[in-house]
N, CA, C and O of each residue as an XYZ file, in Angstrom:
508
protein
N      53.496    273.131      2.137
C      52.374    272.251      2.458
C      52.764    270.811      2.131
O      53.157    270.527      1.000
N      52.664    269.896      3.101
C      53.040    268.511      2.813
C      52.018    267.882      1.881
O      50.830    268.189      1.974
N      52.465    266.997      0.974
C      51.491    266.342      0.115
C      50.765    265.331      0.981
O      51.371    264.670      1.824
N      49.482    265.217      0.770
C      48.622    264.429      1.651
C      49.106    262.988      1.765
O      48.973    262.205      0.825
N      49.661    262.648      2.904
C      49.988    261.259      3.183
C      51.243    260.716      2.529
O      51.562    259.544      2.729
N      51.972    261.510      1.756
C      53.226    261.002      1.178
C      54.372    261.763      1.828
O      54.681    262.889      1.440
N      55.003    261.135      2.828
C      56.033    261.863      3.574
C      57.229    262.251      2.709
O      57.510    261.632      1.683
N      57.914    263.284      3.153
C      59.043    263.837      2.422
C      60.099    262.795      2.101
O      60.681    262.801      1.017
N      60.345    261.895      3.056
C      61.404    260.908      2.824
C      60.989    259.855      1.793
O      61.819    259.052      1.368
N      59.723    259.849      1.389
C      59.258    258.901      0.364
C      59.278    259.500     -1.038
O      58.780    258.900     -1.991
N      59.865    260.699     -1.150
C      59.905    261.342     -2.467
C      61.340    261.581     -2.909
O      62.210    261.893     -2.097
N      61.574    261.429     -4.209
C      62.876    261.797     -4.776
C      62.852    263.300     -4.994
O      61.909    263.826     -5.585
N      63.864    263.985     -4.530
C      63.855    265.440     -4.675
C      65.111    265.980     -5.334
O      65.068    267.036     -5.966
N      66.239    265.273     -5.199
C      67.491    265.830     -5.720
C      67.698    265.468     -7.178
O      67.445    264.332     -7.576
N      68.152    266.412     -7.972
C      68.411    266.122     -9.392
C      69.343    264.926     -9.571
O      69.191    264.158    -10.521
N      70.299    264.765     -8.669
C      71.225    263.642     -8.760
C      70.524    262.300     -8.653
O      70.929    261.337     -9.303
N      69.469    262.225     -7.836
C      68.707    260.981     -7.706
C      68.048    260.625     -9.036
O      68.046    259.465     -9.448
N      67.490    261.633     -9.702
C      66.841    261.394    -10.993
C      67.875    261.001    -12.041
O      67.643    260.096    -12.843
N      69.017    261.685    -12.031
C      70.072    261.397    -13.004
C      70.568    259.962    -12.839
O      70.802    259.267    -13.827
N      70.727    259.521    -11.597
C      71.195    258.158    -11.347
C      70.193    257.139    -11.896
O      70.587    256.101    -12.429
N      68.920    257.433    -11.767
C      67.906    256.515    -12.282
C      67.908    256.480    -13.803
O      67.671    255.434    -14.406
N      68.176    257.626    -14.423
C      68.193    257.643    -15.890
C      69.343    256.815    -16.437
O      69.212    256.171    -17.478
N      70.486    256.831    -15.724
C      71.665    256.179    -16.279
C      71.739    254.686    -15.966
O      72.071    253.893    -16.848
N      71.440    254.291    -14.742
C      71.589    252.869    -14.411
C      70.381    252.425    -13.606
O      70.247    252.769    -12.432
N      69.511    251.667    -14.234
C      68.347    251.235    -13.476
C      67.615    250.125    -14.195
O      67.783    249.902    -15.394
N      66.789    249.433    -13.413
C      65.891    248.450    -13.997
C      64.705    249.183    -14.604
O      64.464    250.351    -14.298
N      63.969    248.496    -15.461
C      62.845    249.146    -16.136
C      61.630    248.238    -16.149
O      61.737    247.012    -16.136
N      60.486    248.871    -16.174
C      59.234    248.164    -16.422
C      58.364    249.165    -17.164
O      58.505    250.373    -16.978
N      57.482    248.673    -17.989
C      56.678    249.624    -18.737
C      55.319    249.069    -19.061
O      55.106    247.857    -19.098
N      54.405    249.985    -19.294
C      53.057    249.616    -19.709
C      52.625    250.560    -20.822
O      53.447    251.231    -21.446
N      51.335    250.595    -21.053
C      50.821    251.412    -22.152
C      50.975    252.899    -21.863
O      51.294    253.677    -22.762
N      50.750    253.297    -20.613
C      50.742    254.724    -20.267
C      51.952    255.175    -19.450
O      52.231    256.371    -19.364
N      52.668    254.228    -18.853
C      53.760    254.612    -17.962
C      55.027    253.817    -18.240
O      54.989    252.687    -18.729
N      56.140    254.439    -17.915
C      57.446    253.794    -17.994
C      58.078    253.971    -16.614
O      58.105    255.075    -16.071
N      58.573    252.895    -16.068
C      59.077    252.899    -14.702
C      60.570    252.608    -14.721
O      61.014    251.672    -15.386
N      61.339    253.397    -14.002
C      62.765    253.122    -13.795
C      62.959    252.918    -12.298
O      62.356    253.620    -11.487
N      63.789    251.970    -11.941
C      64.027    251.753    -10.512
C      65.441    251.274    -10.270
O      66.072    250.677    -11.142
N      65.926    251.544     -9.073
C      67.201    250.977     -8.618
C      67.155    250.895     -7.102
O      66.447    251.651     -6.436
N      67.933    249.954     -6.574
C      67.947    249.741     -5.125
C      68.447    250.991     -4.409
O      69.295    251.723     -4.919
N      67.908    251.215     -3.224
C      68.487    252.239     -2.354
C      68.793    251.591     -1.011
O      68.355    250.475     -0.734
N      69.546    252.298     -0.186
C      69.953    251.722      1.107
C      69.099    252.265      2.250
O      69.480    252.167      3.416
N      67.953    252.831      1.915
C      67.157    253.521      2.932
C      66.156    252.613      3.633
O      65.629    252.967      4.687
N      65.892    251.455      3.059
C      64.936    250.553      3.692
C      63.493    250.833      3.296
O      62.584    250.184      3.815
N      63.257    251.772      2.402
C      61.888    252.032      1.924
C      61.947    252.604      0.512
O      62.978    253.103      0.062
N      60.816    252.515     -0.164
C      60.746    253.002     -1.547
C      60.573    254.519     -1.584
O      59.944    255.113     -0.709
N      61.149    255.130     -2.623
C      60.944    256.566     -2.852
C      60.445    256.762     -4.278
O      60.855    256.054     -5.198
N      59.562    257.725     -4.441
C      58.933    257.966     -5.736
C      59.365    259.297     -6.321
O      59.405    260.312     -5.626
N      59.685    259.281     -7.602
C      59.940    260.510     -8.348
C      59.061    260.499     -9.579
O      58.859    259.451    -10.193
N      58.539    261.653     -9.943
C      57.647    261.732    -11.103
C      58.283    262.568    -12.197
O      58.909    263.592    -11.926
N      58.117    262.126    -13.428
C      58.587    262.895    -14.577
C      57.449    262.915    -15.594
O      57.311    262.009    -16.417
N      56.648    263.956    -15.517
C      55.492    264.093    -16.405
C      55.754    265.324    -17.265
O      55.548    266.454    -16.822
N      56.204    265.103    -18.486
C      56.645    266.235    -19.299
C      55.489    266.874    -20.056
O      54.386    266.331    -20.110
N      55.759    268.023    -20.634
C      54.741    268.712    -21.414
C      54.390    267.948    -22.682
O      53.360    268.206    -23.306
N      55.259    266.997    -23.065
C      54.911    266.161    -24.223
C      53.669    265.334    -23.927
O      52.889    265.029    -24.829
N      53.484    264.969    -22.649
C      52.315    264.172    -22.265
C      51.053    264.992    -22.487
O      50.089    264.510    -23.082
N      51.059    266.223    -22.010
C      49.925    267.123    -22.221
C      50.407    268.554    -22.056
O      51.210    268.854    -21.173
N      49.918    269.415    -22.898
C      50.268    270.835    -22.780
C      49.547    271.450    -21.582
O      49.943    272.498    -21.072
N      48.490    270.783    -21.149
C      47.662    271.354    -20.084
C      48.154    270.916    -18.708
O      48.212    269.726    -18.400
N      48.506    271.906    -17.890
C      49.005    271.601    -16.544
C      47.969    270.813    -15.750
O      48.326    269.938    -14.961
N      46.703    271.116    -15.952
C      45.658    270.448    -15.175
C      45.671    268.934    -15.460
O      45.419    268.126    -14.566
N      45.963    268.569    -16.698
C      46.028    267.149    -17.062
C      47.282    266.501    -16.477
O      47.214    265.390    -15.952
N      48.421    267.180    -16.563
C      49.654    266.623    -15.976
C      49.498    266.467    -14.469
O      49.943    265.469    -13.901
N      48.877    267.433    -13.822
C      48.689    267.360    -12.369
C      47.758    266.213    -11.981
O      47.954    265.569    -10.951
N      46.739    265.960    -12.817
C      45.820    264.846    -12.554
C      46.609    263.522    -12.589
O      46.417    262.652    -11.740
N      47.487    263.392    -13.571
C      48.290    262.169    -13.685
C      49.205    262.026    -12.467
O      49.342    260.939    -11.905
N      49.830    263.137    -12.066
C      50.716    263.087    -10.887
C      49.944    262.714     -9.634
O      50.425    261.935     -8.811
N      48.748    263.269     -9.488
C      47.931    262.972     -8.319
C      47.602    261.483     -8.267
O      47.685    260.855     -7.211
N      47.228    260.924     -9.423
C      46.901    259.497     -9.470
C      48.127    258.642     -9.160
O      48.025    257.634     -8.460
N      49.280    259.044     -9.680
C      50.518    258.303     -9.413
C      50.844    258.301     -7.922
O      51.165    257.260     -7.350
N      50.759    259.475     -7.300
C      51.071    259.551     -5.864
C      50.085    258.718     -5.057
O      50.468    258.029     -4.112
N      48.815    258.787     -5.437
C      47.782    258.019     -4.736
C      48.069    256.520     -4.822
O      48.000    255.802     -3.824
N      48.391    256.066     -6.025
C      48.673    254.651     -6.240
C      49.913    254.220     -5.448
O      49.916    253.174     -4.798
N      50.964    255.042     -5.514
C      52.202    254.740     -4.785
C      51.942    254.674     -3.280
O      52.455    253.790     -2.595
N      51.144    255.611     -2.771
C      50.837    255.643     -1.338
C      50.212    254.330     -0.885
O      50.497    253.841      0.208
N      49.354    253.763     -1.737
C      48.659    252.541     -1.351
C      49.582    251.332     -1.291
O      49.350    250.422     -0.495
N      50.631    251.305     -2.124
C      51.474    250.101     -2.193
C      52.863    250.285     -1.605
O      53.628    249.322     -1.537
N      53.213    251.498     -1.177
C      54.628    251.737     -0.855
C      55.159    250.837      0.253
O      56.358    250.560      0.294
N      54.290    250.373      1.154
C      54.788    249.517      2.229
C      55.058    248.093      1.750
O      55.741    247.329      2.433
N      54.521    247.728      0.569
C      54.797    246.401      0.016
C      56.001    246.433     -0.928
O      56.559    245.389     -1.265
N      56.394    247.627     -1.348
C      57.465    247.740     -2.330
C      58.827    247.512     -1.683
O      59.019    247.806     -0.503
N      59.774    246.986     -2.466
C      61.136    246.831     -1.941
C      61.797    248.204     -1.768
O      61.237    249.222     -2.174
N      62.980    248.224     -1.167
C      63.706    249.489     -0.955
C      64.350    249.917     -2.264
O      65.506    249.595     -2.539
N      63.584    250.648     -3.067
C      64.080    251.114     -4.360
C      63.722    252.583     -4.544
O      62.763    253.085     -3.959
N      64.514    253.258     -5.368
C      64.131    254.576     -5.858
C      63.402    254.335     -7.169
O      63.869    253.574     -8.017
N      62.267    254.981     -7.330
C      61.434    254.797     -8.517
C      61.276    256.112     -9.240
O      61.092    257.154     -8.613
N      61.345    256.070    -10.546
C      60.972    257.249    -11.330
C      59.909    256.789    -12.312
O      60.135    255.881    -13.112
N      58.752    257.423    -12.243
C      57.672    257.071    -13.152
C      57.544    258.178    -14.183
O      57.388    259.352    -13.849
N      57.614    257.773    -15.450
C      57.437    258.728    -16.535
C      56.148    258.382    -17.253
O      55.901    257.222    -17.581
N      55.334    259.386    -17.496
C      54.095    259.139    -18.228
C      54.382    259.184    -19.721
O      55.178    259.999    -20.187
N      53.734    258.309    -20.456
C      53.817    258.343    -21.915
C      52.719    259.271    -22.425
O      51.776    259.600    -21.706
N      52.865    259.683    -23.684
C      51.875    260.613    -24.243
C      50.463    260.033    -24.206
O      49.489    260.779    -24.096
N      50.346    258.709    -24.298
C      49.027    258.078    -24.284
C      48.286    258.268    -22.958
O      47.068    258.100    -22.900
N      49.016    258.618    -21.893
C      48.389    258.709    -20.569
C      47.350    259.829    -20.499
O      46.367    259.722    -19.767
N      47.568    260.895    -21.255
C      46.626    262.014    -21.227
C      45.281    261.544    -21.761
O      45.206    260.898    -22.806
N      44.235    261.872    -21.042
C      42.905    261.524    -21.517
C      42.425    260.139    -21.118
O      41.254    259.812    -21.314
N      43.320    259.312    -20.555
C      42.886    257.991    -20.100
C      42.194    258.163    -18.743
O      42.715    258.852    -17.866
N      41.024    257.540    -18.568
C      40.303    257.703    -17.286
C      41.148    257.252    -16.091
O      41.935    256.310    -16.189
N      40.968    257.943    -14.964
C      41.730    257.660    -13.750
C      41.755    256.197    -13.346
O      42.828    255.659    -13.073
N      40.589    255.527    -13.300
C      40.602    254.112    -12.880
C      41.472    253.240    -13.787
O      42.103    252.292    -13.318
N      41.508    253.558    -15.083
C      42.344    252.788    -16.008
C      43.828    253.017    -15.712
O      44.627    252.080    -15.743
N      44.186    254.268    -15.427
C      45.586    254.569    -15.089
C      45.978    253.847    -13.799
O      47.062    253.270    -13.708
N      45.093    253.883    -12.810
C      45.398    253.220    -11.530
C      45.544    251.715    -11.724
O      46.401    251.091    -11.098
N      44.715    251.127    -12.586
C      44.799    249.681    -12.844
C      46.151    249.344    -13.476
O      46.782    248.351    -13.115
N      46.589    250.178    -14.420
C      47.887    249.921    -15.056
C      49.019    250.056    -14.034
O      49.964    249.266    -14.038
N      48.920    251.056    -13.166
C      49.960    251.230    -12.138
C      50.016    250.020    -11.213
O      51.099    249.581    -10.827
N      48.852    249.481    -10.857
C      48.841    248.296     -9.994
C      49.609    247.148    -10.642
O      50.341    246.423     -9.968
N      49.437    246.986    -11.955
C      50.161    245.938    -12.678
C      51.668    246.214    -12.628
O      52.465    245.299    -12.423
N      52.050    247.485    -12.817
C      53.475    247.838    -12.774
C      54.073    247.580    -11.395
O      55.180    247.052    -11.292
N      53.355    247.945    -10.336
C      53.877    247.706     -8.970
C      54.084    246.208     -8.774
O      55.100    245.786     -8.221
N      53.104    245.390     -9.236
C      53.233    243.934     -9.072
C      54.448    243.413     -9.835
O      55.179    242.557     -9.337
N      54.663    243.937    -11.053
C      55.837    243.536    -11.842
C      57.109    243.862    -11.069
O      58.036    243.055    -11.009
N      57.141    245.048    -10.482
C      58.318    245.486     -9.738
C      58.553    244.583     -8.525
O      59.676    244.139     -8.287
N      57.507    244.316     -7.770
C      57.631    243.468     -6.577
C      58.117    242.076     -6.992
O      58.985    241.499     -6.337
N      57.554    241.538     -8.084
C      57.940    240.205     -8.555
C      59.398    240.196     -9.029
O      60.139    239.258     -8.736
N      59.806    241.227     -9.751
C      61.177    241.241    -10.270
C      62.185    241.379     -9.132
O      63.269    240.799     -9.199
N      61.850    242.131     -8.100
C      62.758    242.278     -6.967
C      62.783    240.998     -6.149
O      63.825    240.644     -5.596
N      61.664    240.298     -6.058
C      61.621    239.051     -5.296
C      62.539    238.018     -5.946
O      63.221    237.265     -5.251
N      62.554    237.984     -7.291
C      63.413    237.035     -7.991
C      64.881    237.303     -7.703
O      65.656    236.368     -7.498
N      65.268    238.569     -7.686
C      66.693    238.875     -7.525
C      67.145    238.726     -6.074
O      68.331    238.508     -5.827
N      66.232    238.837     -5.108
C      66.675    238.770     -3.719
C      66.659    237.350     -3.176
O      67.306    237.078     -2.165
N      65.931    236.430     -3.824
C      65.887    235.053     -3.371
C      67.080    234.308     -3.964
O      67.290    234.344     -5.177
N      67.865    233.632     -3.120
C      69.010    232.900     -3.678
C      68.525    231.798     -4.625
O      67.582    231.071     -4.314
N      69.169    231.689     -5.760
C      68.781    230.692     -6.769
C      69.312    229.322     -6.329
O      70.480    229.182     -5.965
N      68.452    228.339     -6.370
C      68.894    226.982     -6.074
C      68.627    226.110     -7.298
O      67.575    226.235     -7.926
N      69.560    225.232     -7.641
C      69.348    224.388     -8.817
C      68.177    223.432     -8.588
O      67.971    222.937     -7.480
N      67.423    223.184     -9.644
C      66.246    222.330     -9.501
C      66.525    220.868     -9.840
O      65.686    220.016     -9.546
N      67.671    220.540    -10.447
C      67.921    219.142    -10.785
C      68.782    218.524     -9.713
O      69.117    217.342     -9.795
């Protein structure tokens, strides 16, 4: 069953993709989430989720977090640069209301877009 509105090519699926992100990548973080990213050559962003049992022992809670992450990513993926993303939830994420998690994700996406914009624009001296 396809996940609602998140096409297969927009998801990280191979263990090697996750391993590459763990070893060499840019980072951004907030109170509930930690983001790893690196450029890809595909022309679009891909999302990978890492929500461990440390976040919550309850699968229903981990699934709620994953659902919110996918929803948030779906809304911004066309504005994101061509990067592979891995989002890891921190233990604090469990129990935080959905709107609060989505608000934090929006801040993280903006940080990512801003950081990629800085690196892709050629630097010109100001003096």
